[in-house]
GUMARLUM-369056 format. One record per residue: residue in three letters; x, y, z of N, C-alpha, C in turn. Coordinates in nm, 3 decimals, decimal comma, m for minus. Layout:
GUMARLUM-369056
  residu      nc1      nc2      nc3     cac1     cac2     cac3      cc1      cc2      cc3
     ALA        X        Y        Z        X        Y        Z        X        Y        Z
...
***
This chain:
GUMARLUM-369056
  residu      nc1      nc2      nc3     cac1     cac2     cac3      cc1      cc2      cc3
     MET    0,077   m0,115    0,001   m0,004    0,005    0,004    0,102    0,129   m0,008
     SER    0,061    0,232   m0,076    0,129    0,360   m0,095    0,113    0,442    0,020
     ALA    0,179    0,509    0,062    0,168    0,615    0,170    0,051    0,694    0,152
     PRO    0,028    0,752    0,041   m0,128    0,832    0,019   m0,238    0,736    0,027
     ALA   m0,259    0,601   m0,020   m0,342    0,514    0,014   m0,357    0,473    0,166
     ALA   m0,254    0,476    0,250   m0,253    0,419    0,360   m0,315    0,541    0,453
     LYS   m0,278    0,683    0,410   m0,339    0,793    0,479   m0,501    0,792    0,448
     VAL   m0,563    0,769    0,340   m0,698    0,745    0,313   m0,759    0,656    0,397
     ALA   m0,687    0,533    0,402   m0,763    0,436    0,488   m0,762    0,484    0,630
     LEU   m0,657    0,528    0,686   m0,638    0,567    0,825   m0,762    0,676    0,852
     ASN   m0,768    0,776    0,745   m0,868    0,873    0,753   m1,011    0,808    0,779
     ARG   m1,046    0,713    0,707   m1,163    0,652    0,688   m1,192    0,576    0,806
     LEU   m1,098    0,493    0,869   m1,105    0,424    0,991   m1,136    0,537    1,121
     ALA   m1,065    0,642    1,093   m1,081    0,744    1,209   m1,228    0,791    1,227
     GLN   m1,270    0,816    1,100   m1,416    0,879    1,083   m1,515    0,776    1,144
     GLN   m1,478    0,648    1,129   m1,560    0,541    1,187   m1,543    0,510    1,329
     GLY   m1,447    0,594    1,389   m1,444    0,576    1,529   m1,354    0,461    1,583
     LEU   m1,304    0,378    1,464   m1,216    0,265    1,501   m1,071    0,288    1,545
     ILE   m1,012    0,408    1,504   m0,883    0,437    1,525   m0,878    0,580    1,582
     ALA   m0,771    0,640    1,647   m0,765    0,791    1,688   m0,628    0,817    1,656
     SER   m0,600    0,922    1,641   m0,453    0,996    1,615   m0,437    1,086    1,732
     PRO   m0,384    1,062    1,868   m0,332    1,155    1,957   m0,231    1,250    1,906
     ALA   m0,149    1,207    1,815   m0,052    1,304    1,761   m0,010    1,272    1,629
     ARG    0,041    1,365    1,564    0,063    1,364    1,404    0,138    1,224    1,384
     GLY    0,099    1,138    1,313    0,163    1,025    1,248    0,158    0,892    1,367
     PHE    0,081    0,936    1,455    0,064    0,813    1,565   m0,085    0,775    1,581
     TYR   m0,086    0,652    1,560   m0,246    0,618    1,565   m0,238    0,508    1,683
     VAL   m0,390    0,486    1,718   m0,409    0,410    1,835   m0,557    0,329    1,765
     VAL   m0,560    0,217    1,810   m0,685    0,141    1,791   m0,791    0,149    1,905
     VAL   m0,914    0,209    1,854   m0,995    0,225    1,997   m1,085    0,109    1,994
     PRO   m1,090    0,026    2,118   m1,165   m0,079    2,125   m1,310   m0,029    2,144
     PRO   m1,402   m0,123    2,157   m1,543   m0,101    2,157   m1,553   m0,038    2,308
     GLU   m1,477   m0,070    2,409   m1,507   m0,028    2,552   m1,480    0,140    2,562
     TYR   m1,405    0,175    2,456   m1,354    0,312    2,475   m1,408    0,405    2,364
     HIS   m1,518    0,370    2,280   m1,571    0,428    2,191   m1,630    0,560    2,262
     SER   m1,685    0,571    2,372   m1,733    0,698    2,416   m1,636    0,761    2,458
     LEU   m1,503    0,752    2,454   m1,392    0,842    2,484   m1,334    0,891    2,340
     GLY   m1,338    0,797    2,258   m1,296    0,837    2,103   m1,141    0,830    2,115
     CYS   m1,094    0,743    2,193   m0,954    0,729    2,203   m0,924    0,633    2,301
     LEU   m0,800    0,588    2,307   m0,744    0,499    2,439   m0,747    0,599    2,546
     PRO   m0,752    0,562    2,678   m0,716    0,626    2,800   m0,560    0,681    2,787
     ALA   m0,527    0,788    2,839   m0,411    0,832    2,812   m0,292    0,750    2,873
     ASP   m0,311    0,651    2,962   m0,206    0,585    3,024   m0,168    0,462    2,953
     GLN   m0,275    0,450    2,859   m0,239    0,334    2,760   m0,195    0,362    2,632
     PHE   m0,150    0,490    2,608   m0,096    0,516    2,478    0,031    0,617    2,495
     VAL    0,035    0,691    2,617    0,139    0,787    2,648    0,290    0,719    2,640
     PRO    0,298    0,587    2,714    0,425    0,508    2,703    0,474    0,503    2,553
     ALA    0,379    0,451    2,462    0,425    0,420    2,327    0,470    0,574    2,262
     LEU    0,371    0,672    2,285    0,422    0,788    2,222    0,555    0,848    2,258
     MET    0,566    0,838    2,384    0,693    0,915    2,450    0,810    0,809    2,384
     ASP    0,779    0,692    2,362    0,898    0,610    2,308    0,930    0,645    2,169
     ARG    0,814    0,672    2,089    0,811    0,694    1,954    0,896    0,832    1,942
     LEU    0,866    0,929    2,030    0,946    1,056    2,025    1,054    1,053    2,079
     GLY    1,096    0,958    2,151    1,237    0,957    2,223    1,241    1,059    2,338
     LEU    1,144    1,061    2,410    1,136    1,168    2,532    1,131    1,078    2,672
     ARG    1,198    1,147    2,766    1,192    1,096    2,897    1,068    1,167    2,958
     TYR    1,000    1,097    3,032    0,870    1,168    3,098    0,842    1,068    3,212
     TYR    0,751    1,139    3,299    0,671    1,058    3,418    0,541    1,135    3,419
     ALA    0,448    1,066    3,456    0,316    1,114    3,494    0,303    1,151    3,658
     GLY    0,263    1,269    3,665    0,273    1,350    3,782    0,161    1,417    3,841
     LEU    0,184    1,495    3,943    0,068    1,586    4,018   m0,054    1,487    4,049
     LEU   m0,180    1,529    3,993   m0,296    1,476    4,043   m0,294    1,345    3,964
     THR   m0,238    1,341    3,856   m0,250    1,195    3,797   m0,178    1,088    3,862
     ALA   m0,064    1,125    3,889    0,016    1,034    4,005   m0,039    1,004    4,133
     ALA   m0,090    1,115    4,195   m0,170    1,102    4,296   m0,258    0,996    4,308
     GLN   m0,355    0,988    4,209   m0,462    0,915    4,185   m0,415    0,761    4,187
     TYR   m0,306    0,735    4,110   m0,221    0,591    4,109   m0,197    0,557    4,269
     HIS   m0,163    0,656    4,326   m0,125    0,647    4,483   m0,242    0,635    4,581
     GLY   m0,351    0,642    4,524   m0,456    0,616    4,622   m0,543    0,742    4,661
     ALA   m0,477    0,865    4,605   m0,529    1,015    4,643   m0,630    1,041    4,527
     ALA   m0,755    0,992    4,531   m0,863    1,003    4,454   m0,966    1,104    4,475
     HIS   m0,930    1,200    4,589   m1,057    1,266    4,628   m1,117    1,354    4,503
     GLN   m1,027    1,390    4,416   m1,081    1,461    4,298   m1,020    1,396    4,172
     ARG   m1,086    1,354    4,090   m1,056    1,287    3,971   m0,985    1,397    3,889
     PRO   m0,855    1,369    3,822   m0,804    1,491    3,748   m0,877    1,473    3,604
     GLN   m0,913    1,596    3,551   m0,979    1,595    3,417   m0,879    1,582    3,304
     GLU   m0,746    1,589    3,333   m0,638    1,551    3,255   m0,550    1,484    3,275
     PHE   m0,459    1,432    3,173   m0,363    1,332    3,224   m0,222    1,420    3,218
     GLN   m0,172    1,443    3,327   m0,056    1,528    3,372    0,083    1,474    3,362
     VAL    0,163    1,510    3,266    0,307    1,451    3,241    0,400    1,554    3,240
     PHE    0,518    1,522    3,299    0,637    1,605    3,318    0,752    1,567    3,200
     LEU    0,793    1,672    3,138    0,893    1,651    3,030    1,011    1,754    3,061
     ASP    1,126    1,705    2,991    1,248    1,813    3,034    1,243    1,907    2,936
     ARG    1,139    1,933    2,857    1,133    2,025    2,765    0,978    2,095    2,729
     THR    0,968    2,188    2,666    0,838    2,241    2,634    0,767    2,152    2,506
     ARG    0,638    2,136    2,551    0,566    2,073    2,452    0,410    2,086    2,479
     ARG    0,337    2,137    2,346    0,206    2,158    2,367    0,118    2,039    2,388
     SER   m0,004    2,074    2,496   m0,093    1,991    2,522   m0,136    1,902    2,392
     LEU   m0,191    1,780    2,428   m0,259    1,726    2,300   m0,402    1,687    2,342
     ASP   m0,498    1,678    2,244   m0,630    1,615    2,278   m0,659    1,516    2,183
     CYS   m0,709    1,427    2,229   m0,747    1,302    2,138   m0,884    1,289    2,195
     ASN   m0,995    1,366    2,123   m1,149    1,356    2,136   m1,157    1,396    2,297
     ARG   m1,194    1,293    2,376   m1,250    1,326    2,506   m1,118    1,318    2,614
     VAL   m0,984    1,280    2,539   m0,883    1,244    2,639   m0,791    1,388    2,631
     ARG   m0,749    1,427    2,723   m0,638    1,520    2,719   m0,527    1,498    2,791
     VAL   m0,428    1,536    2,721   m0,280    1,531    2,808   m0,227    1,642    2,790
     VAL   m0,155    1,705    2,927   m0,111    1,832    2,952    0,034    1,810    2,997
     PHE    0,127    1,863    2,932    0,281    1,853    2,964    0,318    1,998    3,021
     THR    0,428    1,951    3,121    0,487    2,054    3,214    0,625    2,021    3,214
     THR    0,711    2,142    3,212    0,836    2,105    3,199    0,901    2,086    3,353
     ARG    0,992    2,023    3,367    1,047    1,988    3,503    1,193    1,981    3,489
     LYS    1,254    2,075    3,575    1,410    2,069    3,575    1,455    1,925    3,643
     ARG    1,568    1,898    3,625    1,623    1,777    3,705    1,515    1,658    3,677
     LEU    1,453    1,645    3,562    1,372    1,534    3,547    1,422    1,401    3,572
     LYS    1,551    1,386    3,519    1,610    1,244    3,511    1,635    1,221    3,667
     ASP    1,635    1,330    3,752    1,689    1,277    3,927    1,544    1,228    3,979
     VAL    1,429    1,273    3,918    1,317    1,229    4,003    1,281    1,077    3,995
     PRO    1,247    1,021    4,099    1,241    0,870    4,113    1,094    0,850    4,053
     VAL    1,079    0,736    3,983    0,965    0,702    3,943    0,922    0,560    3,950
     GLN    0,822    0,515    3,923    0,789    0,377    3,919    0,709    0,341    3,792
     SER    0,702    0,214    3,761    0,603    0,171    3,646    0,494    0,101    3,683
     LEU    0,399    0,138    3,614    0,264    0,075    3,657    0,209   m0,006    3,528
     ASN    0,140   m0,111    3,553    0,099   m0,198    3,434   m0,059   m0,145    3,403
     THR   m0,044   m0,130    3,256   m0,180   m0,118    3,221   m0,218   m0,228    3,082
     PRO   m0,331   m0,255    3,028   m0,331   m0,333    2,948   m0,253   m0,319    2,811
     ARG   m0,189   m0,190    2,781   m0,129   m0,174    2,666   m0,027   m0,086    2,694
     GLY    0,052   m0,110    2,814    0,174   m0,037    2,842    0,201   m0,007    2,983
     THR    0,341    0,027    2,999    0,360    0,066    3,150    0,389    0,223    3,170
     PRO    0,318    0,282    3,199    0,370    0,438    3,214    0,445    0,447    3,350
     HIS    0,531    0,556    3,321    0,620    0,584    3,451    0,552    0,689    3,509
     VAL    0,525    0,672    3,656    0,453    0,767    3,739    0,560    0,795    3,854
     SER    0,552    0,927    3,889    0,646    0,951    3,994    0,604    0,896    4,127
     THR    0,702    0,833    4,216    0,668    0,805    4,347    0,593    0,881    4,416
     ALA    0,530    0,841    4,553    0,444    0,903    4,628    0,519    1,038    4,676
     GLU    0,654    0,999    4,714    0,727    1,128    4,784    0,753    1,213    4,674
     ALA    0,786    1,201    4,535    0,800    1,284    4,446    0,686    1,352    4,397
     THR    0,567    1,271    4,420    0,461    1,337    4,381    0,421    1,455    4,456
     ALA    0,448    1,413    4,589    0,408    1,504    4,716    0,474    1,648    4,671
     LEU    0,601    1,628    4,653    0,690    1,744    4,602    0,659    1,820    4,509
     ASP    0,612    1,758    4,394    0,571    1,814    4,295    0,449    1,893    4,314
     LEU    0,356    1,839    4,380    0,215    1,908    4,414    0,234    2,045    4,487
     VAL    0,314    2,046    4,566    0,358    2,165    4,618    0,431    2,261    4,535
     GLY    0,535    2,214    4,444    0,604    2,287    4,350    0,517    2,347    4,220
     TYR    0,432    2,285    4,198    0,328    2,315    4,092    0,181    2,332    4,147
     GLN    0,144    2,380    4,272    0,035    2,394    4,301   m0,077    2,471    4,223
     HIS   m0,023    2,559    4,147   m0,107    2,629    4,055   m0,175    2,539    3,959
     ARG   m0,088    2,415    3,931   m0,140    2,309    3,826   m0,224    2,188    3,897
     ALA   m0,223    2,220    4,014   m0,307    2,117    4,105   m0,436    2,142    4,199
     GLY   m0,466    2,286    4,153   m0,607    2,345    4,212   m0,569    2,443    4,337
     GLY   m0,447    2,460    4,352   m0,424    2,572    4,446   m0,388    2,495    4,587
     LEU   m0,345    2,565    4,675   m0,272    2,491    4,810   m0,405    2,438    4,887
     ASN   m0,506    2,465    4,905   m0,602    2,422    4,963   m0,631    2,257    4,895
     GLN   m0,635    2,276    4,761   m0,663    2,149    4,695   m0,528    2,039    4,709
     VAL   m0,418    2,106    4,721   m0,289    2,029    4,751   m0,316    1,968    4,885
     ALA   m0,331    2,037    4,981   m0,349    1,983    5,113   m0,438    1,883    5,121
     THR   m0,566    1,883    5,061   m0,668    1,798    5,055   m0,597    1,653    5,012
     VAL   m0,526    1,655    4,895   m0,463    1,549    4,837   m0,335    1,490    4,920
     LEU   m0,267    1,573    4,982   m0,172    1,533    5,073   m0,235    1,461    5,186
     ALA   m0,328    1,487    5,242   m0,419    1,424    5,361   m0,440    1,275    5,316
     GLU   m0,477    1,248    5,175   m0,489    1,125    5,148   m0,360    1,032    5,114
     LEU   m0,269    1,131    5,055   m0,133    1,079    4,993   m0,054    1,027    5,120
     SER   m0,046    1,110    5,224    0,047    1,094    5,334    0,046    0,954    5,388
     GLU   m0,049    0,848    5,403   m0,023    0,709    5,420    0,069    0,646    5,348
     ARG    0,091    0,677    5,218    0,191    0,615    5,140    0,327    0,670    5,133
     LEU    0,348    0,790    5,213    0,484    0,860    5,209    0,560    0,793    5,317
     ASP    0,706    0,783    5,280    0,802    0,756    5,359    0,893    0,869    5,395
     ALA    0,898    0,883    5,502    0,974    1,010    5,581    1,107    1,024    5,524
     ASP    1,192    0,916    5,530    1,328    0,906    5,477    1,323    0,945    5,336
     GLU    1,245    0,889    5,255    1,245    0,911    5,116    1,190    1,054    5,083
     LEU    1,128    1,112    5,171    1,086    1,252    5,143    1,252    1,349    5,128
     THR    1,313    1,308    5,228    1,445    1,377    5,233    1,529    1,354    5,106
     SER    1,502    1,223    5,058    1,606    1,183    4,939    1,567    1,259    4,809
     VAL    1,411    1,289    4,786    1,367    1,358    4,678    1,376    1,506    4,701
     ALA    1,401    1,566    4,821    1,417    1,708    4,851    1,525    1,783    4,756
     GLY    1,622    1,696    4,736    1,715    1,768    4,661    1,711    1,802    4,507
     THR    1,591    1,727    4,439    1,548    1,752    4,308    1,468    1,868    4,276
     ALA    1,462    1,952    4,371    1,379    2,072    4,350    1,427    2,191    4,446
     PRO    1,378    2,299    4,421    1,423    2,393    4,534    1,411    2,394    4,675
     PRO    1,484    2,427    4,768    1,445    2,408    4,902    1,307    2,452    4,951
     ALA    1,263    2,573    4,889    1,150    2,633    4,927    1,025    2,523    4,889
     TRP    1,037    2,421    4,819    0,936    2,332    4,783    0,918    2,241    4,912
     SER    1,031    2,199    4,959    1,036    2,124    5,090    0,992    2,196    5,226
     GLN    1,004    2,336    5,202    0,963    2,421    5,317    0,810    2,403    5,327
     ARG    0,751    2,423    5,206    0,611    2,430    5,203    0,564    2,285    5,219
     LEU    0,630    2,180    5,187    0,551    2,080    5,177    0,574    2,019    5,335
     GLY    0,685    2,045    5,414    0,690    2,010    5,559    0,577    2,087    5,640
     TYR    0,557    2,196    5,608    0,442    2,294    5,674    0,319    2,214    5,667
     LEU    0,302    2,181    5,543    0,149    2,122    5,500    0,137    1,978    5,539
     LEU    0,228    1,919    5,565    0,207    1,794    5,629    0,196    1,814    5,761
     GLU    0,255    1,899    5,835    0,216    1,943    5,987    0,078    1,966    5,982
     ARG    0,044    2,050    5,899   m0,077    2,123    5,897   m0,195    2,011    5,884
     ILE   m0,166    1,920    5,807   m0,269    1,811    5,802   m0,252    1,693    5,888
     GLY   m0,159    1,726    6,007   m0,154    1,592    6,085   m0,077    1,483    6,057
     ALA    0,035    1,520    5,983    0,115    1,397    5,954    0,281    1,462    5,985
     SER    0,283    1,491    6,093    0,410    1,551    6,154    0,517    1,438    6,163
     GLU    0,466    1,331    6,163    0,585    1,204    6,195    0,646    1,204    6,034
     LYS    0,570    1,215    5,940    0,624    1,207    5,805    0,712    1,330    5,763
     ALA    0,686    1,419    5,827    0,758    1,554    5,811    0,891    1,589    5,904
     ALA    0,929    1,470    5,996    1,023    1,512    6,118    1,165    1,509    6,024
     PRO    1,200    1,394    5,952    1,346    1,414    5,879    1,342    1,527    5,789
     LEU    1,249    1,564    5,714    1,249    1,680    5,635    1,283    1,797    5,714
     LYS    1,228    1,813    5,810    1,239    1,914    5,891    1,413    1,942    5,893
     ALA    1,467    1,855    5,934    1,611    1,841    5,965    1,694    1,902    5,839
     TRP    1,647    1,836    5,723    1,688    1,877    5,586    1,687    2,040    5,538
     VAL    1,564    2,072    5,575    1,508    2,219    5,558    1,616    2,304    5,636
     GLN    1,631    2,265    5,781    1,722    2,364    5,860    1,849    2,383    5,805
     SER    1,910    2,272    5,734    2,048    2,258    5,709    2,044    2,319    5,543
     HIS    1,967    2,287    5,487    1,962    2,345    5,336    1,910    2,472    5,289
     ALA    1,802    2,509    5,350    1,723    2,623    5,307    1,794    2,762    5,382
     ARG    1,839    2,843    5,297    1,923    2,954    5,366    1,847    3,066    5,398
     ASP    1,729    3,074    5,330    1,631    3,182    5,345    1,501    3,170    5,386
     PHE    1,419    3,251    5,423    1,271    3,205    5,468    1,213    3,231    5,333
     ALA    1,101    3,140    5,294    1,023    3,140    5,168    0,905    3,187    5,194
     VAL    0,810    3,224    5,111    0,662    3,235    5,112    0,581    3,120    5,100
     LEU    0,491    3,094    5,180    0,384    2,967    5,153    0,337    2,982    5,022
     LEU    0,279    3,096    4,996    0,201    3,100    4,866    0,264    3,186    4,770
     PRO    0,342    3,141    4,674    0,435    3,209    4,577    0,346    3,308    4,489
     ASN    0,412    3,441    4,477    0,347    3,529    4,381    0,228    3,597    4,443
     ALA    0,233    3,588    4,594    0,098    3,659    4,658    0,181    3,783    4,740
     ARG    0,108    3,852    4,812    0,140    3,969    4,895    0,187    3,920    5,010
     ARG    0,304    4,003    5,094    0,366    3,934    5,208    0,372    4,056    5,287
     ASP    0,236    4,097    5,353    0,239    4,224    5,418    0,272    4,179    5,570
     ASN    0,378    4,192    5,609    0,400    4,135    5,744    0,328    4,028    5,800
     PRO    0,344    3,898    5,732    0,265    3,781    5,772    0,331    3,721    5,885
     ALA    0,267    3,625    5,952    0,335    3,558    6,055    0,439    3,467    6,000
     ARG    0,550    3,427    6,074    0,644    3,343    6,027    0,633    3,222    6,121
     ASP    0,709    3,102    6,034    0,713    2,976    6,105    0,863    2,936    6,091
     PRO    0,935    2,953    6,201    1,103    2,941    6,195    1,129    2,797    6,161
     LYS    1,055    2,705    6,198    1,100    2,570    6,181    1,109    2,530    6,036
     TRP    1,024    2,591    5,971    1,031    2,551    5,821    1,079    2,685    5,738
     LYS    1,108    2,795    5,808    1,173    2,901    5,745    1,061    2,952    5,635
     LEU    0,951    2,980    5,686    0,830    3,004    5,606    0,749    3,140    5,638
     TYR    0,734    3,229    5,546    0,636    3,344    5,565    0,503    3,307    5,548
     LEU    0,404    3,307    5,643    0,285    3,245    5,637    0,174    3,329    5,570
     ASN    0,198    3,362    5,441    0,101    3,474    5,386   m0,020    3,404    5,298
     ALA   m0,068    3,290    5,362   m0,187    3,243    5,331   m0,242    3,121    5,407
     VAL   m0,391    3,124    5,422   m0,436    3,030    5,532   m0,464    2,909    5,438
     VAL   m0,412    2,787    5,494   m0,437    2,686    5,412   m0,536    2,568    5,493
     GLU   m0,658    2,544    5,421   m0,755    2,442    5,480   m0,773    2,332    5,397
     SER   m0,776    2,202    5,441   m0,770    2,078    5,373   m0,940    2,070    5,373
     GLU   m0,992    1,996    5,262   m1,138    1,951    5,266   m1,166    1,827    5,353
     LEU   m1,064    1,752    5,407   m1,080    1,645    5,473   m1,051    1,661    5,618
***
């Protein structure tokens, strides 16, 4: 079959809803159970797509939190970290959003099995750190605190200090404070020692917000310029 003929055949199958194309030149078969989506679920094609593009990646934020059992609010998009900028993609009712992450290769991940691939997902500890670092992509600090309340049971206190070095110290300062706020102080204890030795300056709890003489938390070297409330 010639390339033009193949393109015509693929377009015909796509119009019939039998296949979908999440990205240019990349096609997936849509089984009957996913016809309502018009595409495969993202976790079933993202591994193959990233392999085709030769990109290092991992699923993170609310997507990863859901895999770790924190499903208080089901994410409306599949959130993926890359080490470079890439536009989001839409495949009918499936949306994949890409976010750039510095030191991506240093972030610990684990592989999860799906019927059509093994997506790389950030560990529970790396997920917690990213949620704080990218709180604006996770619904804000209140939503992050709610997710952390569910995620805290999966966290290993020592592993939190291991992943702290993959991000600016301010992320760990905020994460430790939030863990104490939701009643998970035991998970934050080793991280507190890490913050005391690595954080040179006070950070603000809520980035890009006003700091009009707020209270301070010297343990976490934080200006408390926001009030955080978990929904749980």
